[in-house]
C-alpha positions in Angstrom: -52.4 19.4 10.7 -54.0 15.9 10.8 -52.7 13.5 8.1 -55.1 12.1 5.6 -55.6 8.3 5.4 -53.4 8.2 2.3 -50.6 10.1 4.0 -50.9 7.9 7.2 -50.6 4.7 5.2 -47.8 6.0 3.0 -45.9 7.2 6.2 -46.4 3.7 7.7 -45.1 1.9 4.6 -42.2 4.4 4.3 -41.1 4.0 7.9 -41.4 0.2 7.7 -39.2 0.2 4.6 -36.6 2.3 6.4 -36.7 -0.1 9.4 -36.3 -3.3 7.3 -33.6 -1.6 5.3 -31.5 -1.3 8.4 -30.6 -5.0 8.1 -31.7 -6.1 4.6 -29.5 -4.7 1.8 -32.0 -4.1 -1.0 -33.3 -1.0 -2.8 -36.3 0.9 -1.6 -38.5 -0.6 -4.3 -37.3 -4.1 -3.4 -38.0 -3.5 0.3 -41.5 -2.1 -0.3 -43.1 -5.6 -0.9 -41.6 -6.8 2.4 -43.2 -3.8 4.2 -46.5 -4.5 2.5 -46.3 -8.2 3.3 -45.8 -7.3 7.0 -48.9 -5.1 6.9 -51.0 -7.7 5.0 -50.1 -10.6 7.3 -50.2 -8.4 10.4 -46.8 -9.7 11.5 -43.2 -9.7 10.3 -42.8 -12.4 7.6 -39.0 -12.6 7.4 -36.3 -13.6 9.9 -35.4 -10.1 11.1 -33.4 -9.4 14.3 -35.3 -9.2 17.6 -35.0 -5.4 17.6 -36.4 -5.0 14.1 -39.2 -7.6 14.8 -40.2 -5.7 18.0 -40.3 -2.4 16.2 -42.4 -3.7 13.3 -44.8 -5.4 15.8 -45.1 -2.1 17.6 -45.8 -0.3 14.4 -48.5 -2.9 13.6 -50.4 -2.0 16.8 -51.0 1.5 15.3 -52.6 0.5 12.0 -55.2 -1.8 10.5 -55.5 -2.1 6.7 -59.3 -2.7 7.2 -59.6 1.0 8.1 -58.6 2.1 4.6 -60.6 2.2 1.4 -59.2 0.6 -1.8 -58.4 3.9 -3.4 -56.7 5.2 -0.3 -54.5 2.0 -0.3 -53.7 2.4 -4.0 -52.8 6.0 -3.7 -50.6 5.4 -0.7 -48.9 2.6 -2.5 -48.4 4.9 -5.5 -46.7 7.5 -3.4 -44.3 4.9 -1.9 -43.5 3.4 -5.3 -42.9 6.9 -6.8 -40.4 7.6 -3.9 -38.7 4.3 -4.7 -38.5 5.1 -8.4 -36.9 8.5 -7.9 -33.3 8.4 -9.1 -33.6 4.9 -10.5 -32.2 4.4 -14.0 -34.3 1.4 -15.1 -36.4 2.5 -17.9 -39.2 0.0 -17.3 -39.7 1.4 -13.8 -42.4 4.0 -14.3 -46.0 4.4 -13.1 -49.1 5.5 -14.9 -50.1 9.0 -13.6 -53.1 8.9 -11.3 -55.3 11.3 -13.3 -54.7 9.3 -16.4 -55.4 5.9 -14.7 -58.7 7.3 -13.4 -59.7 8.8 -16.7 -59.0 5.5 -18.5 -61.3 3.9 -15.9 -64.0 6.4 -16.9 -63.6 5.4 -20.5 -63.7 1.7 -19.7 -67.1 2.4 -17.9 -68.4 4.1 -21.0 -67.5 1.1 -23.1 -69.2 -1.4 -20.7 -72.8 -2.2 -20.4 -74.0 -1.7 -16.9 -76.2 -4.9 -17.2 -73.2 -7.1 -17.8 -72.5 -9.0 -14.6 -68.8 -9.7 -15.2 -66.1 -7.9 -17.2 -62.9 -9.8 -18.2 -60.0 -7.3 -18.2 -56.4 -7.8 -19.1 -53.3 -5.6 -18.8 -50.3 -7.2 -20.5 -47.9 -4.7 -19.2 -49.3 -4.2 -15.7 -46.1 -3.0 -13.9 -47.1 -2.3 -10.3 -50.8 -2.7 -11.2 -51.6 0.9 -10.5 -53.5 1.4 -13.8 -55.2 -2.0 -13.5 -56.4 -1.5 -9.9 -57.5 2.1 -10.6 -59.7 0.8 -13.4 -61.1 -2.2 -11.4 -61.9 0.1 -8.4 -64.2 2.2 -10.6 -66.2 -0.6 -12.0 -69.7 -1.3 -10.7 -69.8 -4.9 -11.9 -67.6 -7.8 -11.0 -64.2 -7.8 -12.8 -62.1 -10.8 -13.6 -58.7 -9.1 -13.9 -55.5 -10.4 -15.3 -52.1 -8.7 -15.5 -48.7 -9.7 -16.8 -45.2 -8.3 -16.0 -41.7 -9.6 -16.7 -39.9 -7.5 -14.1 -39.6 -9.4 -10.7 -39.7 -6.3 -8.5 -42.7 -4.8 -10.3 -44.7 -8.0 -10.2 -44.0 -8.3 -6.4 -45.3 -4.7 -6.0 -48.3 -5.5 -8.2 -49.1 -8.5 -6.0 -48.8 -6.5 -2.8 -50.9 -3.7 -4.3 -53.7 -6.2 -5.1 -53.4 -8.0 -1.8 -53.7 -4.9 0.3 -56.7 -3.7 -1.7 -58.2 -7.2 -1.4 -58.6 -7.1 -5.2 -58.5 -10.5 -6.9 -56.1 -10.4 -9.9 -54.4 -13.3 -11.6 -50.8 -12.3 -12.4 -48.5 -13.8 -15.0 -44.8 -13.4 -14.2 -43.4 -13.8 -17.7 -42.3 -12.1 -20.9 -45.7 -10.6 -21.9 -44.9 -11.1 -25.6 -44.8 -14.9 -25.2 -48.0 -16.9 -25.3 -50.5 -16.9 -22.3 -52.7 -19.6 -20.9 -55.6 -17.1 -21.0 -59.1 -17.3 -22.4 -60.2 -14.3 -24.5 -61.1 -11.2 -22.5 -63.7 -8.4 -23.1 -61.2 -5.6 -22.9 -57.4 -4.9 -22.7 -55.8 -1.9 -21.2 -52.1 -1.0 -21.3 -49.6 1.7 -20.7 -47.4 0.5 -23.6 -43.7 -0.1 -22.9 -41.9 2.0 -25.6 -38.7 0.8 -27.2 -37.2 -2.2 -29.0 -38.0 -5.8 -28.2 -34.7 -7.7 -28.0 -36.1 -11.2 -28.6 -36.1 -11.4 -32.4 -37.1 -15.1 -32.4 -40.3 -14.4 -30.4 -40.9 -11.2 -32.4 -40.9 -13.4 -35.6 -44.3 -14.8 -34.4 -45.9 -11.4 -34.9 -47.4 -9.7 -38.0 -46.0 -6.4 -36.7 -42.4 -7.7 -36.5 -39.8 -5.4 -38.1 -38.6 -6.3 -41.6 -35.1 -6.0 -40.4 -33.5 -5.4 -37.0 -35.3 -5.3 -33.7 -39.1 -4.8 -33.6 -40.8 -2.1 -31.6 -42.2 -3.5 -28.4 -45.0 -1.0 -28.4 -46.2 -2.3 -31.7 -46.0 -6.0 -30.6 -47.9 -5.2 -27.4 -50.8 -3.8 -29.4 -50.9 -7.0 -31.5 -50.5 -9.2 -28.4 -53.3 -7.4 -26.6 -55.7 -7.9 -29.5 -54.7 -11.6 -29.7 -56.5 -12.1 -26.4 -59.4 -9.7 -26.9 -62.7 -11.2 -28.0 -64.3 -10.2 -31.3 -66.0 -6.9 -30.8 -64.0 -6.3 -27.6 -62.1 -3.1 -26.9 -58.5 -2.1 -26.1 -57.4 1.1 -24.6 -53.7 1.9 -25.0 -51.6 4.7 -23.6 -49.4 5.4 -26.7 -46.5 7.8 -27.5 -47.7 10.6 -29.8 -45.1 9.6 -32.4 -46.7 6.1 -32.8 -48.0 6.7 -36.3 -44.9 8.6 -37.5 -42.2 6.0 -36.9 -40.3 4.1 -39.6 -42.5 1.0 -39.0 -45.8 2.9 -38.9 -46.9 1.9 -42.4 -47.1 -1.8 -41.3 -48.9 -0.7 -38.1 -51.5 1.2 -40.1 -52.2 -1.8 -42.4 -52.5 -4.1 -39.4 -55.0 -1.8 -37.6 -57.0 -1.3 -40.7 -57.4 -5.1 -41.1 -58.2 -6.0 -37.4 -59.8 -3.0 -35.6 -62.1 -0.1 -35.8 -60.4 3.1 -34.5 -62.8 4.5 -31.9 -60.8 7.5 -30.7 -57.5 9.2 -29.9 -57.4 11.5 -26.9 -54.2 13.5 -26.6 -53.1 14.0 -23.0 -52.4 17.6 -21.8 -49.0 18.9 -22.9 -48.4 20.2 -19.4 -48.1 16.6 -18.2 -44.8 16.2 -20.0 -41.4 17.9 -19.6 -40.8 17.7 -23.3 -43.5 17.5 -26.1 -41.6 14.6 -27.7 -42.5 12.5 -24.7 -46.2 13.3 -25.0 -48.8 10.5 -24.9 -52.4 9.9 -26.0 -55.1 7.4 -25.1 -55.8 5.3 -28.2 -59.2 3.4 -28.2 -59.9 0.6 -30.7 -62.5 -2.1 -31.1 -61.6 -5.5 -32.5 -63.6 -6.2 -35.6 -66.5 -8.7 -35.3 -69.4 -9.9 -37.3 -71.7 -7.0 -36.3 -69.2 -4.2 -35.6 -68.8 -1.1 -37.6 -66.5 1.9 -37.7 -67.8 4.9 -35.7 -69.3 7.6 -38.1 -66.9 10.0 -36.5 -63.9 9.0 -34.4 -63.5 10.5 -31.0 -60.6 12.9 -31.5 -59.7 15.5 -28.8 -56.9 17.3 -27.1 -57.6 17.0 -23.3 -57.3 20.0 -21.1 -55.2 20.0 -18.0 -56.7 17.6 -15.5 -56.3 20.4 -12.9 -58.7 22.7 -14.9 -61.9 21.3 -13.4 -64.3 23.5 -15.5 -62.6 22.6 -18.8 -62.3 19.0 -17.9 -66.0 18.8 -16.9 -66.9 20.4 -20.3 -64.7 17.8 -22.1 -66.3 14.9 -20.2 -69.7 16.3 -21.2 -68.7 16.4 -24.9 -67.3 12.8 -24.7 -70.6 11.6 -23.0 -72.5 13.2 -25.9 -70.3 11.5 -28.5 -71.0 8.1 -26.9 -74.7 8.7 -26.9 -74.6 9.6 -30.7 -72.4 6.7 -31.7 -74.3 3.9 -30.0 -71.2 1.7 -29.7 -71.8 -2.0 -29.0 -70.9 -2.6 -25.3 -70.0 -5.5 -23.1 
C-alpha cells in the first residue's frame, strides 16, 4: 500500500532521528529538531561523522519539503512528537489532540470577521505549536501569530514546526507568566497547563494568586492571556472540567465576572479521556469593552465523539445557528 504524504514525511523524520541518534546522545524529542533542521536547510547542520553525513545527504535526495502541504507537515510532525512523548514522565510534554485543535480553529473563524485583513493571535502556552499552527492554517486572512513556551525542547520543536510549514510565528522562550514585550492581540488561545505555579513572587503580581500556598498555573494563565487581549477581544481556553470546582474557584468566578463575558463552554467527548476526572472543555470568553454585552444565552453543549460524523455535523449546525442569533461582535 502506498504511503500517504503524512506517513512519508513522518517516516523520513523518524529515520533521520534514528540516524542522528547513532552518535548524538539525546532523547528522541531532543533529536527531532536536529532532523527537522536538516530537512529545512536541505543539508546536515551539525558536525556528524562522514558516514552519518553521507546517509543524511542520501535521504535528502528522496524528499523535498516543498511537495507537502502545511497541514501534512503539521500532522507528520505531530506523529513524530507523539512517538517521542511516549514513555516520557515530564508532565509538561503533551500535545493538543488534532481533532480538538481543528475544532478550536473553526471556533476562531466563527469569532473573526472575514473582512478583517489581519488577525493578531497569541498562545501563551504554545508547547510544540501544534494548536497554534492548526488554527493559523485554517484562517483565510493574514495572521500575526505569537507563542510562548518555557521548556527548551518544546520551543525548539515549535520553531521547527513553524519553519517547515513556512508559517511566520514570533516565539518567546520565557516563563509565560512573566511580562511580555507584546502589543495587545485580537485573540488568545491556550491549552492551559494544569497544576501549581512554583514562583510565588511572580504569582503575587496576579489578581488570581492564591491567598496562601502556591497559585494554580491554569488560573494565572487565564489572567495573563486576558492581560494581552484587546478590549472586546476573545480568548479560547482548553480547561479541565474541574476548573470551577476547585478550592480557589470563588476568586476565579469573581475575576471572570469583572473582566469578561462568558460566551460558551463546550465539553469535549468523554470518550477522549481514559478517566472522566481528566476531562476537558473549550471555554470561550470575550474581554469586556465599551460596547460589548453578555450573550442572551451562553453556548453550552456536550460535544459528541469527533468520529461520529453525523452527530458532529448536527452539532456544528446548531453552533452556527447560535452564532447567527447572537450577533457577537467580531474582529
